[in-house]
ROZAVEX-52717 format. One record per residue (C-alpha): residue in three letters; x, y, z; residue number from 1. Coordinates in steps of 0.2 Angstrom, whole numbers, plus 2048, in hexadecimal, padded with zeros to 3 digits. Example, Ala and Ser with C-alpha at 12.3 -4.5 7.8 and 13.67 -1.06 7.14 Angstrom:
REM residues 2
(Ala,(83E,7EA,827),1);
(Ser,(844,7FB,824),2);
***
This chain:
REM residues 359
(Unk,(96D,D2B,10C),1);
(Unk,(966,D20,119),2);
(Unk,(970,D20,129),3);
(Unk,(97B,D12,12E),4);
(Unk,(973,D0F,13F),5);
(Unk,(961,D08,143),6);
(Unk,(954,D16,145),7);
(Unk,(952,D1C,157),8);
(Unk,(943,D14,160),9);
(Unk,(936,D1F,167),10);
(Unk,(92F,D1C,179),11);
(Unk,(925,D0C,17A),12);
(Unk,(92B,D05,169),13);
(Unk,(93C,CFD,16C),14);
(Unk,(93D,CF3,15C),15);
(Unk,(93E,D01,14F),16);
(Unk,(936,D11,149),17);
(Unk,(926,D0F,13E),18);
(Unk,(929,D1A,12F),19);
(Unk,(91D,D27,128),20);
(Unk,(914,D23,118),21);
(Unk,(91E,D30,10E),22);
(Unk,(92F,D28,113),23);
(Unk,(93B,D26,105),24);
(Unk,(93A,D13,105),25);
(Unk,(927,D11,106),26);
(Unk,(917,D19,101),27);
(Unk,(905,D1A,105),28);
(Unk,(8FE,D0A,10B),29);
(Unk,(90F,D03,10F),30);
(Unk,(909,CFC,11F),31);
(Unk,(8FA,CF3,118),32);
(Unk,(900,CE2,117),33);
(Unk,(909,CE0,128),34);
(Unk,(8FC,CE7,134),35);
(Unk,(909,CEE,13F),36);
(Unk,(8FD,CF0,14E),37);
(Unk,(8FA,CDD,14F),38);
(Unk,(90C,CD9,14D),39);
(Unk,(914,CE6,158),40);
(Unk,(908,CE3,166),41);
(Unk,(90C,CD0,166),42);
(Unk,(91E,CD3,165),43);
(Unk,(91D,CE0,174),44);
(Unk,(914,CD3,17E),45);
(Unk,(921,CC6,17B),46);
(Unk,(92F,CD2,17E),47);
(Unk,(928,CD8,18E),48);
(Unk,(925,CC6,194),49);
(Unk,(937,CC2,190),50);
(Unk,(93E,CD1,198),51);
(Unk,(936,CCC,1A9),52);
(Unk,(944,CBF,1A9),53);
(Unk,(952,CC7,19F),54);
(Unk,(953,CD8,1A7),55);
(Unk,(95B,CE7,19E),56);
(Unk,(95F,CDE,18D),57);
(Unk,(952,CE5,180),58);
(Unk,(95E,CE4,172),59);
(Unk,(961,CD1,175),60);
(Unk,(94E,CCE,176),61);
(Unk,(94B,CD7,166),62);
(Unk,(957,CCC,15C),63);
(Unk,(950,CBD,164),64);
(Unk,(93E,CC2,15E),65);
(Unk,(945,CC7,14D),66);
(Unk,(94D,CB6,14B),67);
(Unk,(93C,CAD,150),68);
(Unk,(932,CB7,143),69);
(Unk,(940,CB4,136),70);
(Unk,(93E,CA1,138),71);
(Unk,(950,CA0,13E),72);
(Unk,(95A,C99,14C),73);
(Unk,(963,CA3,15A),74);
(Unk,(974,CA0,162),75);
(Unk,(977,CA8,173),76);
(Unk,(989,CA8,177),77);
(Unk,(990,CAF,187),78);
(Unk,(998,CAA,198),79);
(Unk,(98E,CA0,1A5),80);
(Unk,(982,CA9,1B0),81);
(Unk,(97C,CB8,1A5),82);
(Unk,(96B,CB1,1A0),83);
(Unk,(96E,CA7,190),84);
(Unk,(962,C98,195),85);
(Unk,(956,CA4,19D),86);
(Unk,(954,CAE,18D),87);
(Unk,(951,C9E,183),88);
(Unk,(945,C97,190),89);
(Unk,(93B,CA8,192),90);
(Unk,(939,CAA,17F),91);
(Unk,(933,C98,17E),92);
(Unk,(927,C99,18C),93);
(Unk,(920,CAA,185),94);
(Unk,(918,CA0,176),95);
(Unk,(90B,C93,17A),96);
(Unk,(913,C85,170),97);
(Unk,(91D,C75,172),98);
(Unk,(92E,C78,17A),99);
(Unk,(93C,C6C,17E),100);
(Unk,(94D,C6E,186),101);
(Unk,(95D,C64,182),102);
(Unk,(96C,C65,18D),103);
(Unk,(97B,C62,182),104);
(Unk,(988,C57,18B),105);
(Unk,(998,C4E,184),106);
(Unk,(98E,C3D,185),107);
(Unk,(97F,C43,17C),108);
(Unk,(97B,C39,16C),109);
(Unk,(973,C3F,15C),110);
(Unk,(964,C33,15F),111);
(Unk,(961,C3C,170),112);
(Unk,(95D,C4C,166),113);
(Unk,(954,C46,156),114);
(Unk,(94C,C36,15D),115);
(Unk,(94E,C23,15B),116);
(Unk,(945,C14,153),117);
(Unk,(940,C07,160),118);
(Unk,(93B,BF5,15B),119);
(Unk,(929,BF1,160),120);
(Unk,(927,BDF,163),121);
(Unk,(915,BDF,162),122);
(Unk,(914,BE6,150),123);
(Unk,(926,BDF,14B),124);
(Unk,(92A,BF0,145),125);
(Unk,(935,BFF,149),126);
(Unk,(92C,C0E,150),127);
(Unk,(934,C1F,150),128);
(Unk,(934,C28,161),129);
(Unk,(936,C3B,15E),130);
(Unk,(944,C44,167),131);
(Unk,(944,C55,16F),132);
(Unk,(947,C5D,15F),133);
(Unk,(935,C5A,15B),134);
(Unk,(92E,C6A,163),135);
(Unk,(92A,C7C,15D),136);
(Unk,(938,C84,167),137);
(Unk,(948,C79,16C),138);
(Unk,(953,C80,179),139);
(Unk,(965,C79,177),140);
(Unk,(96E,C7D,187),141);
(Unk,(981,C7E,185),142);
(Unk,(981,C77,173),143);
(Unk,(994,C77,172),144);
(Unk,(997,C6B,180),145);
(Unk,(990,C5D,175),146);
(Unk,(99C,C55,168),147);
(Unk,(99B,C5A,156),148);
(Unk,(992,C4A,151),149);
(Unk,(984,C4E,15D),150);
(Unk,(984,C60,157),151);
(Unk,(981,C5B,145),152);
(Unk,(971,C52,14A),153);
(Unk,(969,C64,149),154);
(Unk,(96F,C68,138),155);
(Unk,(961,C61,12E),156);
(Unk,(954,C67,13B),157);
(Unk,(95A,C79,13B),158);
(Unk,(95B,C7A,128),159);
(Unk,(94D,C6F,121),160);
(Unk,(942,C6E,130),161);
(Unk,(941,C5B,12F),162);
(Unk,(94A,C4C,136),163);
(Unk,(94F,C3D,12C),164);
(Unk,(953,C2C,135),165);
(Unk,(953,C1A,12F),166);
(Unk,(94E,C20,11D),167);
(Unk,(93E,C29,123),168);
(Unk,(93C,C3C,124),169);
(Unk,(931,C45,131),170);
(Unk,(92C,C57,12F),171);
(Unk,(92E,C63,13E),172);
(Unk,(91F,C6E,143),173);
(Unk,(920,C81,140),174);
(Unk,(925,C8C,147),175);
(Unk,(935,C83,14B),176);
(Unk,(944,C8C,153),177);
(Unk,(954,C87,15C),178);
(Unk,(95A,C92,169),179);
(Unk,(96B,C8C,16E),180);
(Unk,(977,C92,17B),181);
(Unk,(98A,C90,17B),182);
(Unk,(998,C94,186),183);
(Unk,(9A8,C9D,17F),184);
(Unk,(9B3,C90,176),185);
(Unk,(9C1,C94,182),186);
(Unk,(9B8,C8C,190),187);
(Unk,(9BC,C7A,196),188);
(Unk,(9B2,C6C,18E),189);
(Unk,(9AB,C75,17F),190);
(Unk,(9AC,C71,16C),191);
(Unk,(9AD,C7E,15F),192);
(Unk,(99C,C7E,155),193);
(Unk,(9A0,C78,143),194);
(Unk,(99E,C85,136),195);
(Unk,(98F,C7D,12E),196);
(Unk,(986,C7D,13F),197);
(Unk,(98A,C8F,143),198);
(Unk,(985,C94,132),199);
(Unk,(973,C8D,135),200);
(Unk,(970,C99,143),201);
(Unk,(968,CA9,13D),202);
(Unk,(96F,CB4,14A),203);
(Unk,(97B,CB4,159),204);
(Unk,(979,CBF,168),205);
(Unk,(984,CC2,178),206);
(Unk,(97A,CC7,187),207);
(Unk,(988,CCE,191),208);
(Unk,(988,CD4,1A3),209);
(Unk,(97A,CDF,1A8),210);
(Unk,(97D,CF1,1AE),211);
(Unk,(97C,CF5,1C0),212);
(Unk,(96A,CFC,1C0),213);
(Unk,(964,CEC,1B6),214);
(Unk,(96D,CE0,1C1),215);
(Unk,(966,CE9,1D1),216);
(Unk,(955,CE7,1C9),217);
(Unk,(958,CD5,1C6),218);
(Unk,(95D,CD2,1D8),219);
(Unk,(94D,CDB,1DE),220);
(Unk,(942,CD1,1D2),221);
(Unk,(94A,CC0,1D2),222);
(Unk,(951,CBD,1E3),223);
(Unk,(941,CB8,1EB),224);
(Unk,(939,CAE,1DD),225);
(Unk,(93E,CA7,1CB),226);
(Unk,(934,CB2,1BF),227);
(Unk,(937,CA4,1B2),228);
(Unk,(92C,C98,1BC),229);
(Unk,(91D,CA4,1BC),230);
(Unk,(91F,CA9,1A9),231);
(Unk,(90F,CA6,19F),232);
(Unk,(90D,CA6,18C),233);
(Unk,(908,CB6,184),234);
(Unk,(906,CAF,172),235);
(Unk,(904,C9E,169),236);
(Unk,(90B,C94,15B),237);
(Unk,(8FD,C99,14F),238);
(Unk,(900,CAB,152),239);
(Unk,(912,CAA,14F),240);
(Unk,(90F,CA0,13F),241);
(Unk,(903,CAE,139),242);
(Unk,(911,CBB,13D),243);
(Unk,(91E,CB1,134),244);
(Unk,(913,CB2,125),245);
(Unk,(911,CC5,126),246);
(Unk,(924,CC6,127),247);
(Unk,(926,CBB,118),248);
(Unk,(91B,CC8,10E),249);
(Unk,(927,CD7,113),250);
(Unk,(92E,CDD,102),251);
(Unk,(940,CE2,0FD),252);
(Unk,(945,CED,0EE),253);
(Unk,(953,CE8,0E3),254);
(Unk,(95E,CF5,0EB),255);
(Unk,(95C,CEE,0FC),256);
(Unk,(95F,CDC,0F6),257);
(Unk,(96E,CE2,0ED),258);
(Unk,(974,CEB,0FD),259);
(Unk,(972,CDB,107),260);
(Unk,(97C,CD1,0FA),261);
(Unk,(98A,CDD,0FA),262);
(Unk,(98C,CDD,10D),263);
(Unk,(98D,CCA,10D),264);
(Unk,(999,CCA,0FE),265);
(Unk,(9A4,CD7,106),266);
(Unk,(9A7,CCB,115),267);
(Unk,(9AF,CBF,10A),268);
(Unk,(9BC,CCC,104),269);
(Unk,(9C2,CD1,116),270);
(Unk,(9D4,CCE,118),271);
(Unk,(9D1,CC9,12B),272);
(Unk,(9C7,CB9,127),273);
(Unk,(9C9,CA8,121),274);
(Unk,(9B7,CA4,11D),275);
(Unk,(9AA,CB2,119),276);
(Unk,(997,CB2,11A),277);
(Unk,(98E,CA5,110),278);
(Unk,(97F,CA7,104),279);
(Unk,(974,CA0,112),280);
(Unk,(97A,CAF,11C),281);
(Unk,(973,CBA,10E),282);
(Unk,(962,CB2,110),283);
(Unk,(962,CB3,123),284);
(Unk,(967,CC5,122),285);
(Unk,(958,CC9,116),286);
(Unk,(94C,CBF,121),287);
(Unk,(951,CC7,131),288);
(Unk,(950,CD9,128),289);
(Unk,(93E,CD4,123),290);
(Unk,(93A,CD0,135),291);
(Unk,(942,CE0,13B),292);
(Unk,(938,CEA,12F),293);
(Unk,(928,CE2,135),294);
(Unk,(92C,CE6,147),295);
(Unk,(92F,CF8,142),296);
(Unk,(91D,CF8,13A),297);
(Unk,(922,CF7,127),298);
(Unk,(91F,CEA,11A),299);
(Unk,(92F,CEF,110),300);
(Unk,(941,CEF,115),301);
(Unk,(94C,CFE,116),302);
(Unk,(960,CFE,118),303);
(Unk,(95E,D02,12A),304);
(Unk,(956,CF1,12D),305);
(Unk,(965,CE9,125),306);
(Unk,(970,CF3,131),307);
(Unk,(965,CEE,140),308);
(Unk,(968,CDB,13E),309);
(Unk,(979,CDA,134),310);
(Unk,(984,CD8,143),311);
(Unk,(97B,CCA,14C),312);
(Unk,(977,CC1,13B),313);
(Unk,(988,CC2,133),314);
(Unk,(996,CC3,141),315);
(Unk,(995,CB1,147),316);
(Unk,(997,CAA,136),317);
(Unk,(9A9,CB2,133),318);
(Unk,(9B8,CA8,136),319);
(Unk,(9C7,CB3,13A),320);
(Unk,(9D8,CAF,135),321);
(Unk,(9E7,CAC,141),322);
(Unk,(9ED,CBE,13F),323);
(Unk,(9DC,CC5,143),324);
(Unk,(9DA,CBA,152),325);
(Unk,(9EB,CBE,159),326);
(Unk,(9E6,CD1,157),327);
(Unk,(9D6,CCD,160),328);
(Unk,(9CB,CD4,152),329);
(Unk,(9B9,CD2,154),330);
(Unk,(9AE,CCB,146),331);
(Unk,(9A0,CD7,14C),332);
(Unk,(9AC,CE6,14A),333);
(Unk,(9B0,CE0,138),334);
(Unk,(99D,CE0,134),335);
(Unk,(99B,CF1,13B),336);
(Unk,(9A9,CF7,130),337);
(Unk,(9A1,CF0,121),338);
(Unk,(991,CF9,125),339);
(Unk,(99A,D09,126),340);
(Unk,(9A3,D06,115),341);
(Unk,(997,CFD,10A),342);
(Unk,(98C,D0A,101),343);
(Unk,(97A,D0B,107),344);
(Unk,(96D,D0C,0F9),345);
(Unk,(964,D1C,0F6),346);
(Unk,(95D,D27,0E8),347);
(Unk,(953,D1B,0DD),348);
(Unk,(94E,D12,0ED),349);
(Unk,(940,D1F,0F0),350);
(Unk,(936,D1C,0E0),351);
(Unk,(939,D09,0E1),352);
(Unk,(933,D08,0F3),353);
(Unk,(923,D11,0EE),354);
(Unk,(920,D06,0E0),355);
(Unk,(923,CF6,0EA),356);
(Unk,(917,CFD,0F8),357);
(Unk,(909,CFF,0EB),358);
(Unk,(90A,CED,0E4),359);
***
């Protein structure tokens, strides 16, 4: 049976363990499609670049890169001052592509995000002036300080990669990723993200306070100068698009697909919740698992890939009931409990994985 925890990472390979060709879920030639050297070297450069700014948080950086390769969007939730915006900016600057930043405030309007049509007196026609959402990476700072009306301006952008205004639809360039930060909902001046908005974020991460060693290293490196100001791109949009195509080609067996569906379905039966994970969550879970498999040097998904991304992909979608909130239950702990209870596929997976790899 496959273990319920992600495989341990060897030195120099923090994103997963490349499996041997005779692993039970793959077979000879299983690495042929992904070209792991190209992908892992690019990922390593991006991760090292981001870690110059966000010290001592390799797991958070891993999830951010997985979300990028899964064509998803990332929600960074934590208290002020732990590096939420720095993570978003560092990842954006590590890729040589168009980047915009939106500071969400209570007076922000939807047109301030998507753009506005302005009447041109010379042509006697309305001209569309694109808003900051027309960029490859959009950094939304403190998204839950804006009203739900303004937050909803991102719904179409995040799901359909397009903006519709005044009867015209404008496509967004790929890659397109929203990296939004938010403060805990208990803080003053914040609005709860609508369920439809939260469900569009592929993953949520919480940075947390650094350990004393990492905080001391941060003081040594950051006290004299801002490393974000000197950060240079180490990849480009065309390369990211190529890597996304490789991630799309990562395969899943029927057993792994069924396992993902069973995990998501199990969230809807939990007695502690009012709303479970949606079918969109299943798609995001599978896409993130594909990206995790690619980072580990494989072109096929194993259950450990599901385990490696399940908590950040599923936990933020659960809406706890009043009893669970009063008992201070954690949605992340509920997901970990499901990972321990839902049976992991095994047995017939061996031959299925080999057949899948030969195709």
